[in-house]
C-alpha positions, -999 to +999 in steps of 0.1 A: +720-355+425+746-353+398+777-373+388+801-352+369+831-375+374+852-393+400+867-361+414+833-345+421+814-375+436+804-380+472+791-415+479+773-435+506+766-472+504+729-476+512+696-475+493+666-478+516+656-515+518+685-525+495+718-525+513+738-539+484+734-508+462+755-477+461+741-442+457+755-407+459+745-379+484+721-355+467+738-321+462+721-288+469+706-270+439+734-245+436+760-272+437+741-292+412+743-264+387+781-261+394+785-298+389+764-297+358+788-273+342+817-297+351+798-326+335+792-306+303+828-295+301+840-331+305+815-343+278+828-315+256+862-331+259+846-365+251+829-350+221+863-339+208+880-372+215+851-390+198+859-371+166+893-388+164+885-421+181+891-451+158+862-475+153+883-502+169+885-482+201+848-476+202+842-513+198+866-521+226+847-497+250+814-512+241+828-547+246+839-537+281+803-525+287+791-561+280+809-571+312+798-540+329+761-547+323+766-583+334+782-571+367+755-547+375+725-567+362+713-585+394+716-554+416+699-534+389+669-558+389+668-560+427+667-522+430+639-519+404+618-546+422+622-529+455+611-495+440+581-511+423+570-532+452+577-565+435+585-591+463+612-617+462+599-648+444+573-629+424+569-639+388+568-602+380+606-600+386+611-614+352+597-582+337+626-563+353+651-588+340+637-586+304+630-549+302+662-539+320+696-555+316+685-581+290+672-554+266+703-533+271+726-563+266+708-574+234+710-538+220+747-536+228+755-569+212+735-559+180+753-526+177+786-544+182+778-568+154+770-539+130+801-519+140+824-549+136+811-555+101+817-518+093+853-522+106+858-553+086+843-543+053+836-506+055+798-510+056+772-529+075+763-564+063+739-562+034+704-568+049+679-592+035+656-572+012+619-580+010+598-566-019+563-554-013+536-571-034+528-539-051+563-540-066+569-503-057+584-506-022+610-526-004+615-537+031+644-551+053+642-582+073+653-570+108+645-600+128+654-628+134+690-616+140+720-637+132+743-647+160+719-643+190+699-675+187+667-658+177+657-689+159+656-706+193+645-678+216+617-664+192+605-694+173+586-684+141+589-647+148+600-623+121+600-585+116+602-565+084+610-528+083+593-511+053+610-482+038+594-450+026+581-448-009+608-440-034+636-459-017+649-487-038+669-518-027+701-501-038+692-470-017+688-491+014+724-501+013+736-467+003+717-450+032+728-474+059+749-461+089+753-426+076+773-413+106+800-440+100+810-424+068+825-394+087+830-402+124+846-367+128+811-352+128+802-356+165+779-338+190+767-337+226+732-349+234+710-346+264+688-377+269+658-373+292+652-408+305+619-425+310+608-432+345+589-465+339+609-492+322+644-496+336+661-503+303+648-472+284+673-446+297+702-470+289+690-480+255+682-444+245+717-434+256+733-462+235+711-452+205+725-417+207+761-429+211+760-456+184+735-442+159+742-405+161+779-404+172+771-383+203+786-379+238+756-382+261+744-364+293+717-388+306+693-370+329+674-396+349+637-393+356+630-387+393+608-418+394+637-442+387+668-421+395+678-449+419+691-467+388+718-442+382+745-460+403+739-492+383+741-474+350+774-459+362+787-494+369+774-509+337+788-481+315+819-472+334+841-474+303+820-447+286+822-425+317+859-429+321+863-417+285+840-387+289+814-401+266+787-404+292+776-386+324+745-396+344+727-369+364+696-367+386+677-337+397+646-316+391+631-300+360+652-269+365+684-289+362+671-306+331+661-272+316+696-258+323+712-288+306+689-286+276+695-249+270+732-250+275+749-238+243+773-268+244+744-292+239+736-299+203+704-319+205+679-336+228+661-369+231+631-375+254+611-405+262+581-392+281+548-374+276+536-351+250+530-325+277+566-326+288+576-323+251+554-292+247+569-276+278+604-281+265+597-270+230+572-242+235+574-231+271+561-239+306+528-220+306+498-225+283+499-188+274+536-189+264+530-221+243+501-206+225+519-174+218+550-191+205+531-216+183+511-188+167+544-170+159+562-201+149+589-194+175+598-224+196+616-219+229+639-248+219+657-243+186+678-274+188+669-307+172+647-329+195+638-365+190+611-381+211+590-410+220+558-397+236+534-427+241+502-438+224+466-448+230+476-483+218+449-504+200+446-541+197+423-551+169+408-586+172+397-600+138+369-625+141+373-660+126+378-697+133+401-698+162+408-731+181+404-730+218+442-730+222+446-702+198+420-681+214+435-686+249+470-678+237+457-645+222+439-637+254+471-642+274+490-620+249+464-592+254+465-596+292+502-593+291+499-560+274+474-549+300+494-559+331+531-557+322+549-532+345+516-526+363+504-510+330+528-481+333+539-486+297+536-461+268+528-492+247+503-509+270+470-518+252+445-490+260+418-500+235+406-535+224+387-532+191+362-560+185+336-568+158+302-561+173+286-590+154+312-616+163+295-646+179+326-652+200+330-616+212+314-622+246+333-654+253+366-638+242+361-608+266+351-632+294+383-651+289+403-618+293+384-610+324+389-645+338+427-641+333+427-607+349+407-620+379+436-643+389+464-618+386+474-600+418+471-562+418+504-543+416+517-513+434+508-481+415+544-468+418+541-441+391+532-407+405+496-395+398+482-429+390+452-426+414+443-392+401+446-403+365+425-434+372+396-413+386+398-389+357+396-416+330+373-441+348+350-416+364+352-431+399+379-434+425+402-464+430+385-468+464+352-472+447+365-498+423+381-517+452+348-516+470+331-530+439+356-559+440+350-566+477+312-566+472+315-594+446+324-619+472+349-638+451+375-663+464+411-656+473+423-670+439+402-647+417+383-614+421+361-595+398+334-569+399+313-550+374+286-524+370+266-509+342+269-473+335+245-447+322+263-443+288+257-480+279+292-491+289+301-517+315+328-511+340+348-543+349+374-545+376+396-575+387+426-586+406+435-605+437+455-592+467+439-557+468+460-532+488+460-495+496+487-487+471+473-508+442+448-502+414+426-530+401+428-541+365+400-522+347+382-526+314+354-503+303+334-524+278+312-513+250+326-478+246+308-460+217+333-455+189+315-424+178+317-406+211+348-385+220+357-406+251+387-394+270+401-430+269+404-426+232+417-391+229+444-392+256+468-418+270+458-426+305+491-441+316+473-462+342+457-497+341+424-490+324+415-502+290+385-495+267+367-522+246+352-507+215+329-528+193+327-519+156+298-525+133+308-543+101+294-566+075+323-591+073+357-597+089+374-579+060+350-550+064+356-550+101+394-549+098+392-519+073+369-500+096+389-509+127+421-495+111+403-463+101+390-460+137+425-464+151+439-438+126+411-412+130+399-416+166+428-427+187+457-404+198+492-414+189+512-431+161+535-454+180+522-489+176+492-512+171+485-549+173+462-571+153+451-607+161+443-626+129+428-661+125+446-685+102+416-688+079+416-651+073+452-651+061+446-681+039+419-664+019+431-642-010+406-615+001+419-617+036+456-614+025+448-584+003+428-568+030+456-573+056+482-558+032+460-528+026+454-522+063+491-525+072+499-500+045+472-476+058+478-479+096+496-448+107+519-464+132+556-469+135+552-506+146+524-530+138+523-563+157+505-594+142+492-618+168+516-603+194+519-573+216+538-546+198+557-540+230+578-570+222+592-550+193+607-526+218+627-554+236+640-569+203+662-538+197+669-546+160+635-531+152+635-493+147+614-479+176+594-447+171+562-430+159+551-430+123+568-403+101+551-370+096+551-356+132+560-319+137+571-298+166+536-284+170+519-318+165+544-344+176+519-372+182+540-402+194+573-384+186+599-380+160+630-401+150+639-437+157+659-454+184+673-490+186+675-497+149+706-519+150+710-522+113+712-484+112+686-479+085+673-445+072+642-437+053+620-459+076+582-460+072+571-487+097+580-522+110+557-552+110+564-578+137+547-612+129+544-642+151+523-674+154+489-675+171+503-700+197+539-699+209+553-732+223+568-735+249+548-708+267+565-674+262+583-660+292+565-626+291+530-639+298+517-636+334+507-673+336+543-685+331+553-704+363+591-700+361+597-668+341+627-654+360+649-684+355+641-683+317+647-645+316+682-648+332+690-677+308+680-654+279+702-627+294+731-652+294+725-660+257+728-624+248+758-618+270+777-648+255+759-663+225+771-699+224+757-734+223+761-739+261+740-709+270+715-718+242+711-753+257+706-738+292+679-715+278+662-745+262+663-764+294+649-734+314+621-729+289+611-766+290+611-766+328+590-735+328+565-749+303+561-781+324+558-763+358+524-765+373+507-735+389+507-737+428 
């Protein structure tokens, strides 16, 4: 299905199980190719008009998109919930509010703030510069963000983007927003949208438009192509001005779009395997031949975000019961959000083998998982991937749950395995299309386990205990393990007790580890996935990737301060967040809080901030049923 413009669209007014939506009749393959040519021609016109479009006009179009997103938001969320099997009234609906229209709205408003400042003064507002303790490097405080009530919505959170060595404070200002020095340099990009999180295709598109000065052909993933009509509503001003087209179709259509000579560059959020097929060819033989010869199939620039085997390192220490429970809930969030179909879902929990609290900590995680209903495994291939990574079928794991004889409010099962690991499964409301929450405990860090070498993209997580002589020794060894044994460079999280950070040896150790971790984002006490939704934080893999070894990808998206020369970002937050954060599964009223946050980003004012406060307090006081 393809949408080249109003004159070439055929519409019907029904999505299965969602009568309020509007979709378009899929075109036959030959007609798709004809329509693709029309779309690219119209985007060529948009590319040319972009070269002479005043900044004021760009701002006006994006301001109209604020209303467009608001108008499409509820239908957008409803459609995503239907597709993912999330029933009405489920607390999981909040995930779709936060990861869909709320993320897109926040990104749009942050870009508008930067662009208005450029219009007013000729450059973005001077960012707050932070100096590294070594005196040789500088960073930029990218969060909290002014004007969006971050001080209220994200209490005691902060994020610092560290620049690459050799970039001084004056260079940061000089290198900001490079495309805005010559808006006549435009281009046409193909964005291959992700199929899992509803906001990713929209935010990747906005990144290309606002950061790179590109007209965009957005190719939807077949998994969530049902979102295309809502994106067309939300971003109608961009479509009307030939700056955006949204297409759906198969891989052949995507290939035709990418290889068209009118297309200047490509962005993909997906898997490393898809990236390899695009860059080096479809067959293994072709890829190997081209890599040996240094002759990629794709000679255009390609930026990418390709996932990660995401670690969460738990540093031992003196945690209070409340702190320990809050960190458990943060980790469980990262395991269960979006049914674990996230490139940033925690795939490896790294613990200190000698930690006296290790067993109790893992039991708390398992207890939380036992009370969380299983989710529809909506992403294709999930059952097959589960069996490949776990070594047994989903049916066998569900049988293990049933044999445990647990109550309706919690369900767990476990069994020892021949390699010394322990398989743990959990989750209530088992069903044929769901997969239980799964942890493989006591995985040997010295063994080349598949769970460590490749992203499973299914709800299974390894727990890896590390031998060490002290908490500092553990953290150094855990970071080395993540760098050397785990695939990917996107993000990592670390839980740190307060006493560790109070000690001079602990602070020095932490600074060293943050410097050494080869990841684009490091989260302290919180899931690094939160950095994605904040939008001010540059999102991408660590620098150094190549076409032949892309790891978690190349380039940065989001990045509302339009920084260049980025090394990594550190997101820091408290061990305990009060009131309870909206993203944790145990929150009793998350959807109302999520919509209140959406309203704050749509119209940042005291009225909406007060409504958010009231919703958050009500949610914190609500009792579980």
